[in-house]
C-alpha positions in Angstrom: 0.1 0.1 0.1 1.4 3.5 -0.9 1.6 6.4 1.4 -0.5 9.2 1.8 2.5 11.4 0.6 3.2 9.2 -2.3 -0.5 9.4 -3.2 -0.5 13.0 -2.9 2.8 13.3 -5.3 1.1 11.2 -8.1 -1.9 13.1 -7.5 0.0 16.1 -8.3 1.7 14.5 -11.2 -1.7 13.4 -12.7 -3.4 16.8 -12.5 -0.9 18.7 -13.8 -0.5 16.4 -16.7 -4.3 16.9 -17.2 -4.5 20.7 -16.9 -1.5 20.9 -19.3 -3.3 18.6 -21.8 -6.8 20.6 -21.8 -8.6 17.9 -19.6 -9.7 20.5 -17.4 -12.9 19.0 -16.0 -10.8 15.7 -15.2 -8.4 18.2 -13.5 -10.8 20.0 -11.8 -12.4 16.4 -10.2 -9.1 15.2 -9.6 -8.1 18.5 -7.4 -11.0 17.1 -5.2 -9.3 14.0 -4.7 -6.0 15.7 -3.8 -7.4 17.8 -1.5 -8.9 15.1 0.3 -5.5 13.3 0.7 -3.9 16.8 1.9 -6.6 17.1 4.5 -5.7 13.6 5.9 -2.3 14.7 6.3 -2.8 18.0 7.6 -5.3 16.5 10.2 -2.1 14.6 11.5 -0.8 17.6 13.1 3.1 17.1 12.2 3.3 20.0 9.8 5.4 22.7 10.8 3.6 26.1 11.0 5.7 27.8 8.1 5.1 24.9 6.1 1.1 25.2 6.9 1.5 28.8 6.1 2.8 27.8 2.8 0.4 25.3 2.0 -2.7 27.9 2.8 -1.2 30.4 0.8 -0.7 27.7 -1.9 -4.2 26.6 -1.6 -5.5 30.0 -2.0 -3.1 30.7 -5.2 -4.2 27.2 -6.9 -7.9 28.5 -6.2 -7.6 31.7 -7.7 -5.7 30.3 -10.9 -8.6 27.7 -11.0 -11.0 30.3 -11.0 -9.3 32.3 -13.7 -9.1 29.1 -15.8 -5.4 29.8 -15.8 -4.6 25.6 -15.9 -1.0 26.2 -16.8 -0.3 28.1 -13.6 -2.3 25.7 -11.6 -0.3 23.1 -13.0 3.0 24.9 -11.9 1.6 25.6 -8.2 1.0 21.9 -7.8 4.4 20.9 -9.1 6.5 23.3 -7.8 5.4 24.8 -4.7 3.3 21.7 -3.4 5.6 19.3 -4.3 8.5 20.9 -2.4 6.4 21.2 0.5 5.2 17.8 0.6 8.9 16.2 -0.1 9.9 18.1 3.4 7.1 16.1 5.7 
């Protein structure tokens, strides 16, 4: 069984690929799965306060990019911001 951290990384890769290939509906659907996995990890309470601040900021930016239909920026946020944060957990 994969760890939640691995699941998060896999979900990030999947969403980024979908967003960059124009499969926006599937990317939007998979964001919900990503958010559920992220919530599960955050609820464990072992994430450093500075990482939590970065997650909060990145989530706000991610949602803003989704509202603007800027799927390339959304993919970049997932790959470059979230992946780095999750790797430190």
